[in-house]
N, C-alpha and C positions, 0 to 999 in steps of 0.2 A: 504494500500500500504506500504509494508515493503521495504525500500530501500536496494539495493545491492551495488550500486556504488554512491559515493558522490563526487562532485567536489567543492572544497573550494578555493576561491580566494578573499581575503579581504584586503582592505587598513586599515580598523579599526579592529585591531586584538584582541579587547577585548573579552576574553572568548573563543577564537577559539581553543586554545590547549585543553582545557577541553571538548569542543564540539567534537573535532576530536577524542579525547581519548575515549569518551563515544560511538561514532559511531563505532570505531574500535572494542570496546568490544562487540558491538551488531552484529558484523560480517559484517560490511559495509566496502567495499574497498574504500580507500582514494585516490583521485587524486587532484593535486593542481598545482599552477603556482608560478614561481619566489620566491619572498620573503616569501610567505605563505608556500610553499613547504619546504624551508630551515628551517623555524621556526618549522614546524611539525617534520621534520627529526631530528633537534637538540633536540627535546623533546623526541626522541626515538620512534617515530611512523613510521610505514611502510607507505610510501606515494609514489605514482607514479607521475612523472612529466607529465604535459599535452603533452609534446613532445613525450613521449612514446606512447600515444594514437594516436596522429596525424601522427607520423612518420616524422614530420618536427620540426626543432628547432625554438625557438623564433626568430623572424626576425625584422629588422628595428628598432633596439633599443627597442624592446618590443612592438612596435606598433601592430605587428601581432603575436599572440600566440594562441588564442582560436577561431579565425575566420576560422573554418575548418569543413567540413561535419561530421567528426568523433565526433566533439563536438555537433554541432547543430542537426545532425541526431539523436544522442543519447538523446538529450533533446526534440526534436519535434515529434519523432515517437509516433503514437498512438498505445498503446499496444493492443487495442481491434480490430485493423484492420490488418488482415493477410497480406495484401499487404505491409503495412508499415514494419511489422516484417520480411517479406521475403526480402525486400529491404535492411534492416540492415544486415541480414544474408549474402546476396549476396556480400556485400561490407565489411564484417568483422567488422561491427560497433556494439559496445555494448551500452546498454541503460545507461543513467545517470538518476538516480531516485531522487536524492536530490542535490540541488544547493545552496550554500551559497556564495553570492557575495555582496560586497558593493563597491562603486565607488571611483575613484580618488577624492581626497579632493579638488575639484575645488574652493569651497567657501573659504576655508582656504588659498589656494594658492593665489588667487586674492586679499585677504584681507591683505596679507603681504606687508610691505613697500618695494618698489623697484621691485615689480612684473612687468615684462615686458610682452608685448603681446606674445612673444615666450613662456615665462613661462606659461602663461595662456593657450595657445593652447596645450602645452604638457600635461596639466592637464585635458584635455577633454578626458574622458573615452569613448572608442568605443566598445571594446569587451565586457566589463562588461554589459552595457545596452542591447547589442544584446543577450547575454546569459540570462539575467534576463527576457527579453520580451519573448524569446523562451520558457523558463521554465514556466513562468506565463501563456502564451497562452495554454500550455499543462498541466495546473494544475490538470486535471483529472488523470494524470499519474505521475506527478512530483511534489515534494515538493520544494518550493523555499523560501529561507530565506535571507532577506536583512537587518534585524535589529538584532544585537546580543541579544536584549531583548527577542527574540523569540526562542533562542536556547533551553532554559530549557523546554518550552512547547512541542517542537518537540521531544526532547529526552524522555520526560515522556510518550508520546504516543507510541513511538517506543518500550519503555521498557515494555509496556503493552502487546506487542505481536501482536497487530493488525496493527501496522504501523501507518503512519500519516493519520488521518481521512479526508474524502473528504471535510467536512466543514472547517477544518483547512487549507487544501491546497487551498481552494477557498479564504479564508480570507487572507492568505499570498500572493496569486496572486494579489488580489486587492491592497494590500499594496505595492507590487512591482510596479504596473502601476502608483500609486500615487507618488512613489519615483522617478521613471524615468521621470515622467512628471515634477516634481519639479526640477529635475536635469537639464533637457533641458531648463526649464524656467529660471533657474539661469544663464545658459550659454547665453541664448538669451538676458536677461537683461544686462549682462556684455558687450557682443559684440555690441549690438545696443546702448549702452551708450558711446561708444568710439567716440571721436571727429574726424571729417573728416581728412583723411591723416594718421590715426594711422597705417595703413598697411605699410606705407613707412618707418616706423622705428620700426619694430617688436622687435628689440633688446633693445628698450628703454621703459621706463614706459609711457604708453599712457595717453594723456589727456582725461578726462572724462566729458561728458555732465551731467548736473544735473538730466535729466530725459531720460530714454531709449526711443528709437523710438518705440519699442514694449515692453509693460509692462506685465509681467507674475506674477500672484499672486497665492499662494496656501495656503489655510487655512483648518483646519479639523473641521468638525462638532462635537461639544461636547454635544449639548443639543437641542432636539426638545422642543418647547414651546407650551403651551396650546393655545396661540394666540399671535398676534403681538401687535402693538400699540393700536389697537382696536379689539374687539372680533371677528369681521368678517374677520380679517387678520390672515393668518398663519405665523409662524416664526420659526427660529432656530438660535442658537448661534455658530459661528465658531471662532476658536482660531488659532493664529500663532503656528507654530511647537515649537518654543522656545521663548515665550514672554520675553522681557527684564525685569530684576528685577525692581520692582517698578511700573509696569503697572498692571492695574486692572485684566486683563485676567488670571493672575497667582493666582487668589484668592483661598483660602481654606474656604469652608463653614462649620462652626461648628454646626449650628443648624438652624431651621426654615424651612419654606416651600420652594419649588422650586422657583428659581428666574424667574421673568417675563421679557418680552422684555423691558418694561418701567423701571423696577427695575435696570436692567443692564445699560441702557442708563443714568439714573439719578445717579446711583452709580459711574459711570465713571466721570460724571460732578463734583460730590462732591469730588471724590478722586483726580482728576487732580487739582482742586482748592486747596485742603488742603495740598497737598504735595508740592505746590509751596512756602509754608511757611516753612522756615528752622526750625529745632527744637533746652533765656535770653535777656535782654536789651529792647530797644524800640520796638514798635509794629512791628512785622514781622522780627525782628532781629534774628540771629542764636541763637538757644537754647529755643525759646518759643514754648509752646504747642499751637496748633491751632485746631479749630473746624469749620466745614462748614456744614450747613443744606441746602439741595437742594430740591426744589419742581418744578416739570415740567421743568427740565433742567436748572433752574436758581437758584443761591444762594439766599435764603431768609434770611439768617443770617450767619455772619462770626464773630468769636471772637478769640483773642489770649490772652494768660495769662501765668502765671507761672506753672499752672497745667492744665491737661485736663478738670477737673471740672470747673475751672474758665473760661476757653475758651468756654466750652459748655454753661454755664449760659449766657455769653455775646452774643453768637450766638443766643440762644433761645429768649432772650429779644428783639432782633431786630424786630421779627414778629411772635409772638406765634401762631397767627391764621394760617398763611401759613405753619408754621412748622409742623402742624398736618398732619400725614401721609407722612412725608418727609423722605429723606435719610440723615443720619448723618455720617460724616466722621471725623476722627481724624488723626493727624500726629504723635501721640505718642501712645504707648501701653496704653490701657484703664485700670484704676485701680478701686478699689471699690468705692472711693470717686466720681469719674466721673459717675459710674453706679448709685450711690445713688442720685446724682444731677439730672440725667435723670429721675429717678423714681419720684423724688419730683415734677417735672413739670407736671407729668402725660401725657407727650407727647406720642402720638401714633407714633411709628417709624416703617417704612416698612423694612428698611435695615440699618445695622450699619457696617461701614467699619473702620478698624484700623490696624496698623502694629502688633498688639498683644493684648492679654487680660490676666490680672492676674487671677489666679484660683478663687479669691474672686469675681472678676467682672463676670466671667463666671457663677459662682453659682447664683449671683443675677439675671442674665438675663435668667437663665435656665427655670424659671417659665413662661416666655413669649415664649411659644412654637412656635408661628407663626413668631417671630422676626428672620429675616435672619441675622445671625452673620458671617460676612466675615473678614478673615484675609489676608492682602496683604503684602508681603515682602517690606520693605522700607529701603534699605541700607543707612547707615549714609551719609548725604550730598548729596543724590541723588535728582534729579528733572527730572528723565528720562521721556521722552515723546516719542510718536511714531515719527519715522523719517519722515514719510509722512502722510498727511491728505487727506482723500478722501470724495468727495461728488457726489452722483449719480445724473445724469440728464438723461432726455429721450435719450436713445441710446448712452450714453457716460458716462465719468467719469472725474470729475475735480480733479486734483492732485496738491497738494502744499506742501511745507515744513511746519513743525509744527510751530505754533506760540510760540516759545520758548524764545523770547526776554524778558529779565527782566531788568528794568531800575534801576540803582543805584543812590544814592544821588549825586555822582560826575557828573553824566550825565545830571542832571536837569539844566535847564536854567531859572533863575529868570528874569521875564520880567516886573514885576510891581515895583513901587517905594518901596512898603512895602516888606520887606524880611521876609520869614517865620521863625518863631522861631524854635529851635531844636524840640520842642514837635510837632509843626505844621508839620514840615518836616517828622517826623515819621508817623504822621496821614496821610499825603499826600501819602507817599509810601505804606501805608497799603491799603487805598481805591483804589489806582491805581492797586495794585495787585488783588484786588477783581474784579474791573471793567473789567479786562481781561477775566473773566469767566461769565460775564453777557451778555445776548443777546442784540444786538444793536437795537435801540439806548440805551445806558446804562448811567445812572447817579447813583452814589453811594455816600451817605453821611456817614461819620464816625468820630470817635474820641475816644481816650482812649483805643484803641485796640479792638474796636467793630464797626460793621456797625450800622448805626442809621436809614437809610432809603435807599431802593434800588428801582430804577425805571428801568424796563426792557422791551425790545421788542416793543417799540413804534415807530410809523412812524415819530413822531416829538420829538426831543430832549427836547423841552420845556415841552411836556406832560410827558416825563419820569421824569423830575425834579419835576413836580407837583405831580406825583404819588408817588415818593420817599418821598416827604414831607407829603403826606396824610398817607402813611404807618407808618411814624415816629409818627404822631399824634395818630393814632389808637393804637400804642404800648405805648403811653404815654412818648415818648422820645423827648427831646428838641434838636433842631438843632443849637441852638445858639453857635457860636464859632466853629462850625464843619468844617471839611475838606471835600471837594467834588471832585470827579473824574468824568470826561467825557471821554468815550472811544475814541471819535473822537473830532475834533475841534468844537468850537462854530462858526457856520457860520455867526451869527449876535450877537449883544450884548444882545438880549432878553433872551437867555438861561442863560447867566451869571447873568443878573438882577434877574431872577427867583430864582436861587440858593442862591444869596445873600439876596434877600427878605425873604427867609425862614431861614436865620441864618448862612450861610456859611461865614467863615472868611478867608479861604485859598482854592485855586482852583488849580487842576492839570489837564492838558489837553495836547494833542499832539502839538497843534499849526499847522500852515500850511494853514490857511484860507487866502484868499485875503483880508479879513477884520480883520486880526489879530490886526492891529493898533487900529481899532475901539474898539475891545474887550479889549485890554490892557488899552486903555484910560478909558473904563468903569470900569475896575478893580481899576485903580487909583482914579477915581471919587468916587467909593464906598468904598475906603479905605481897600481893601482886598489884600492879597498876591496871586500872581499867578505864577506858574511855567509851563514851556513847557517840554515835554519829547522827542519830535521829533519822537515818535513812536505811531502808531495807533493800536487799538485792536478791530477792527470789529469782531463780532462773529454772524454768521447767521445760 
């Protein structure tokens, strides 16, 4: 299908002049609207205004300009049906063979400070989606382009003399319907998130509810997987259109086998934990390198140090047995020293995640052809997380804000008679940061910038504490004088007694139990320091 007439009407004008110039050179007649028409005319291109086709001027401040039979007839007519072509001829309507449209920037408009409801409504495109859907429905006879990134491919096929291929037209049509669905979903999310009464003050910035009445999501499949969590389950990975910088979905894979379902899930757990450590000073303070090793969604070792190599050795020492076959993540680019440290432990690693790798490190890892080497952008100072967190249940979806709360030293409340030393305070903040990423019930022992024992996922917090101490014993680590974190309060003093029995000298926990006084009294009786965060970190 070689186009004879093209209609161009774009809000994103990236590359449109070059696109139009190439179409004109290929003998295609150009038709356009408003600002796009003026832009093309100013570039010296012969372009007809839509009004010349319709016989009607743009009306109602531009709300009506393409909603006309001469436009939609030209887009929707099937060229293989004589009755359709006869109807066009009878009414003097020409075909439109190529359509390039992208829509009013609704997302950008509503994201602007001071956007009123009136502003939002005026940025809802009507004619654009109508044309796009018409052209996409008639993909067998019309090429439709919604993304400037597709201009070059369309032009290349036209230049070959055969016109735009059917497979390309169908691919572009599918892209259009996905685009218009996302556009409508975005409008739905905005309008159904407005607080009651918003319509009474359309000239004001409307109050917004935290969650829309109707939630529309759209993600794009980027990978089919061999299987899911288990071999009898099928699976695929879907990605947001533009993942925020610092999120795992923006990974670049440098080497290794294709990622599995469990690889991605565990890599995300490791990456979310390690990037919570800023990249000098006391444990977890800005400037330090951090390493997290994850196995089955739980950190089995976390370390911080002056270098990635030091951080890795600390993380690995926590639980060398569990580290085998794990996912390793760093918050700093990996250098040769860190790569050599990993090789020295002979740890089998499924996936390695870091914000970069030196050429020397890449060369050292190259021999491990099955090792999946992922690079994820981590802008300085970022701790970006998903805005919303989802959990699927039967017939529904639980939606909540992300657990992005980080407690600072100034927010801690010392509740025991013994006050933690500066070194203990640093250890407490370190283990608290780790506990946030351990499945509940979580108990984390640590000290000196490394985890010493981690107890995860138990129905009893006392059992988690015992498991953490057992893990430490297996690794040959002493818990004497350690700091310990509990992701939720101790409901009874028995949990506190167990961690102190195993060597804890300082405890950090949310507080909030009806028996807090009993637990505080136990801490004073045992001579340990205890601080409350006022924040709980359940992770299910």
